[in-house]
C-alpha positions in Angstrom: 131.9 70.6 110.9 128.8 72.7 111.5 126.4 73.1 108.6 126.0 76.7 107.3 122.4 77.9 107.6 121.1 79.4 104.3 120.1 83.1 104.5 116.6 83.8 105.6 114.0 84.7 103.0 113.0 87.5 105.5 116.2 89.4 105.1 117.0 91.8 102.2 119.0 90.2 99.4 119.7 90.8 95.7 116.7 89.5 93.6 118.8 87.0 91.7 120.2 85.5 95.0 116.6 85.5 96.5 115.3 83.7 93.4 118.1 81.1 93.4 117.5 80.5 97.1 113.8 80.0 96.6 114.5 77.5 93.7 116.9 75.6 95.9 114.4 75.4 98.8 111.6 74.3 96.5 113.6 71.7 94.6 113.3 68.8 97.1 109.5 69.4 97.6 107.1 67.7 95.1 104.7 70.1 93.4 101.6 68.5 94.9 102.8 69.2 98.4 104.1 72.6 97.6 100.9 73.8 95.9 98.4 72.3 98.4 100.2 72.1 101.8 98.9 74.0 104.8 102.5 74.1 106.2 103.7 77.7 107.0 107.0 76.8 105.4 105.4 75.9 102.1 103.1 79.0 102.2 106.2 81.2 102.6 107.9 79.4 99.7 105.0 80.1 97.4 104.9 83.7 98.5 108.7 84.0 98.0 108.3 82.3 94.5 105.7 85.0 93.5 107.8 87.8 95.0 110.9 86.7 93.1 109.0 86.6 89.8 107.4 89.9 90.5 110.7 91.6 91.5 112.7 90.2 88.6 110.1 91.2 86.0 109.7 94.7 87.4 113.4 95.2 87.8 113.6 95.5 91.6 117.2 94.9 92.8 116.4 93.5 96.2 113.4 91.7 97.9 112.4 89.9 101.0 109.4 88.4 102.8 108.0 90.3 105.7 107.4 88.6 109.1 103.8 88.3 110.2 100.5 87.8 108.4 100.1 91.2 106.7 101.6 92.4 104.4 103.7 89.6 102.7 106.8 91.0 101.1 108.8 94.0 100.0 110.9 95.0 96.9 113.2 97.9 96.3 115.5 99.5 93.8 117.4 102.8 93.8 114.2 104.9 93.4 111.5 103.1 95.3 110.6 100.6 98.0 107.2 98.9 97.7 105.4 96.7 100.1 103.1 94.0 98.6 100.3 91.8 99.7 100.0 88.5 97.8 96.9 86.5 97.0 96.2 83.7 94.6 93.7 82.6 91.9 93.7 78.8 92.4 92.3 75.8 90.7 89.1 74.4 92.2 90.7 71.7 94.3 94.0 73.6 95.0 93.8 74.9 98.6 96.3 75.3 101.4 94.0 74.3 104.2 94.3 75.8 107.7 97.0 78.3 106.9 94.7 80.0 104.4 91.4 79.4 106.3 90.9 83.1 106.9 92.5 84.3 103.7 90.2 85.3 100.9 91.4 83.1 98.0 89.2 82.7 95.0 89.1 79.3 93.2 88.1 78.6 89.7 84.8 76.7 89.6 84.3 73.4 87.9 82.4 74.9 84.9 85.4 77.0 84.1 87.7 74.0 83.9 85.7 72.4 81.0 87.7 74.3 78.4 90.3 77.0 78.4 88.2 78.8 75.8 85.3 79.0 78.2 87.3 80.6 81.0 86.4 84.2 81.9 89.7 85.2 83.4 88.5 88.7 84.0 85.6 87.5 86.2 87.8 85.3 88.4 90.6 87.8 88.7 88.3 90.6 89.7 86.7 88.3 92.3 90.1 87.6 93.8 91.0 91.3 93.9 87.5 92.3 95.3 88.0 89.9 98.2 91.3 91.5 99.1 89.8 95.0 98.7 87.0 94.1 101.1 89.5 92.6 103.6 91.7 95.7 103.5 88.7 98.1 103.9 87.9 96.0 107.0 91.4 96.4 108.4 91.2 100.1 107.8 87.7 100.4 109.5 88.9 98.3 112.5 92.1 100.5 112.7 94.3 97.4 112.4 96.0 99.0 109.4 96.9 102.7 109.0 96.5 103.6 105.4 98.1 107.0 106.1 101.5 105.2 106.5 101.4 104.6 102.8 99.4 102.3 100.5 100.6 98.9 99.7 100.5 97.0 96.3 98.3 94.0 95.8 99.8 91.1 93.7 97.5 88.3 92.4 99.4 85.2 91.5 97.6 83.0 88.9 98.4 79.6 90.5 96.3 77.7 88.0 97.0 74.7 85.8 94.8 76.0 83.0 96.8 77.6 80.2 95.9 80.7 78.2 96.4 79.3 74.8 97.6 81.4 71.9 94.1 81.2 70.3 92.6 83.1 73.2 95.6 85.3 74.2 94.3 88.4 72.5 91.0 88.0 74.4 93.0 87.6 77.6 94.9 90.8 77.1 91.7 92.6 76.2 90.0 91.4 79.4 93.0 92.6 81.5 93.0 96.0 79.9 89.3 96.5 80.8 90.0 96.0 84.6 91.1 99.6 85.4 87.9 101.0 84.0 85.8 98.5 86.0 87.6 99.4 89.2 87.3 103.1 88.6 83.6 102.7 89.1 83.8 101.3 92.6 82.1 103.7 95.0 84.4 103.0 98.0 87.6 103.3 96.0 90.6 101.1 95.8 92.7 101.0 99.0 95.7 99.6 97.3 98.3 101.8 95.6 98.6 99.5 92.6 97.1 96.1 91.7 99.2 93.5 89.8 98.6 90.1 88.2 101.5 87.7 88.0 101.0 85.1 85.3 103.8 82.9 84.0 106.5 85.4 82.9 104.3 88.4 82.9 103.5 91.1 85.5 100.3 93.0 84.5 99.5 96.2 86.3 95.7 96.5 86.3 95.3 99.5 88.7 95.3 102.4 88.3 96.1 101.8 84.6 97.0 98.8 82.5 100.6 98.0 81.7 102.2 94.7 80.7 105.8 93.8 81.8 107.7 90.7 80.8 110.5 88.9 82.6 113.6 89.9 80.7 115.3 86.5 81.5 112.5 84.5 79.9 111.7 83.5 76.4 108.3 85.1 75.7 105.5 83.5 73.8 103.8 86.7 72.7 
């Protein structure tokens, strides 16, 4: 009997089905390999994992990955279809090697791993977003991306082992709420329609304004 191939992550499917497929594909892979591998298959799985969390939290009914290097994924519901580019904030030694050699990923520096309390999340998240802003401005200038076709959303996945403890959570939310004001001062503007941060069971919109969304299927801490 011929084995039935699982559906492709690059085809539209209901968000719950997409999420379950991602979990099934991730299950046999140890976390060290998944988080650090340069294999395209593992990169796609991490992007799919982020896409599933994002779509589920924001209430998009369907999602998929997009073939090619840019952008990464799409989500849709009855009212809207959005296209997203995904980047990561990573631990200092968490790097996917050759597959991400040309991708502007920001890593936490060693001094920021001494203590959770010492971590300036705003600083590192803005650095991650700034690198993607610069990269997209370059694509626009080189005419490899036509912004007139419609702006895309940027999603920053916090792929970090460091935890935002309850004692610093108010400070974390405060730092996130300041980001739109900081970006509004950029002379060249923001080429993305919206900018999001995915952290644990939260999706935080930090451009053009701040909003916090929580995954309705998760038990929330705060």
